[in-house]
C-alpha positions, -999 to 999 in steps of 0.1 A, spaced: -101 -608 -528 -79 -610 -557 -50 -635 -559 -27 -609 -568 -36 -589 -536 -27 -618 -512 9 -622 -524 19 -585 -525 49 -581 -503 46 -554 -477 64 -522 -483 93 -515 -459 99 -480 -448 131 -465 -465 153 -466 -433 189 -461 -434 206 -492 -419 241 -494 -403 260 -528 -413 282 -543 -388 318 -536 -387 329 -574 -387 313 -609 -384 322 -608 -345 300 -579 -340 271 -593 -360 276 -626 -340 274 -608 -306 243 -588 -319 226 -622 -331 233 -640 -298 218 -610 -276 188 -609 -301 182 -648 -296 186 -644 -258 161 -617 -257 137 -637 -279 141 -666 -256 130 -646 -227 98 -634 -244 110 -603 -263 92 -598 -297 116 -591 -325 102 -566 -349 121 -550 -381 132 -514 -378 124 -511 -339 160 -511 -327 181 -479 -318 205 -488 -345 187 -502 -374 206 -531 -389 204 -545 -425 192 -580 -415 172 -599 -391 188 -622 -364 174 -652 -385 196 -640 -415 228 -647 -397 215 -681 -384 207 -691 -417 242 -684 -428 257 -704 -400 233 -731 -408 241 -733 -445 279 -734 -437 272 -762 -413 250 -782 -436 279 -778 -464 305 -789 -438 323 -757 -437 317 -753 -400 319 -782 -376 297 -788 -346 330 -776 -325 328 -742 -345 292 -738 -337 296 -749 -299 326 -723 -295 305 -695 -312 275 -704 -289 295 -704 -257 317 -672 -261 287 -654 -278 267 -659 -247 297 -645 -228 300 -616 -253 336 -620 -252 359 -638 -278 382 -665 -264 415 -653 -253 444 -669 -272 468 -661 -241 449 -685 -219 460 -722 -225 424 -735 -218 412 -711 -245 437 -715 -272 418 -742 -293 386 -721 -288 402 -690 -301 415 -709 -331 379 -724 -340 364 -690 -332 386 -673 -357 382 -699 -383 344 -699 -379 343 -661 -383 366 -662 -412 343 -685 -430 312 -664 -420 324 -630 -428 326 -632 -465 290 -643 -469 279 -615 -446 298 -589 -466 281 -601 -499 247 -599 -481 255 -563 -470 254 -572 -434 290 -566 -427 309 -536 -441 336 -546 -466 371 -543 -453 391 -514 -467 422 -528 -484 453 -506 -484 482 -509 -506 513 -523 -493 526 -501 -465 556 -481 -477 550 -487 -514 544 -451 -521 564 -437 -493 579 -410 -515 545 -393 -523 537 -387 -488 574 -380 -477 579 -345 -459 613 -332 -461 624 -308 -435 645 -280 -452 642 -253 -425 674 -244 -409 685 -222 -380 682 -185 -388 706 -161 -372 
């Protein structure tokens, strides 16, 4: 066996993947995948109903890197884990969840740009300032009553 044969990467099939809409959706998917793995499921690339552009470990690596670089605190990670297992973000209207909501939002705001650059999350579409070009889209009603 030649040395070059040992280190040749496996070719991945050309599968059309669907990126996540936002970091929150990616996080909930990651938590479900981890819970499935913890209960004995085997995770294999390309076997899901909706092929994703990453593995669950890729999202975990992003969170770990942000934690090591002190961009995320343990409070952020604990809130992400708790509400991720519930599959429901914290409700800012509930007094007991107000701080958790702030941490949740802050953590996802730090995670999302990295996931966008990796192609895991779709970039947000930026629209121009509302009303800036209102005259271009204005429709003037010029019809009158005809007798």
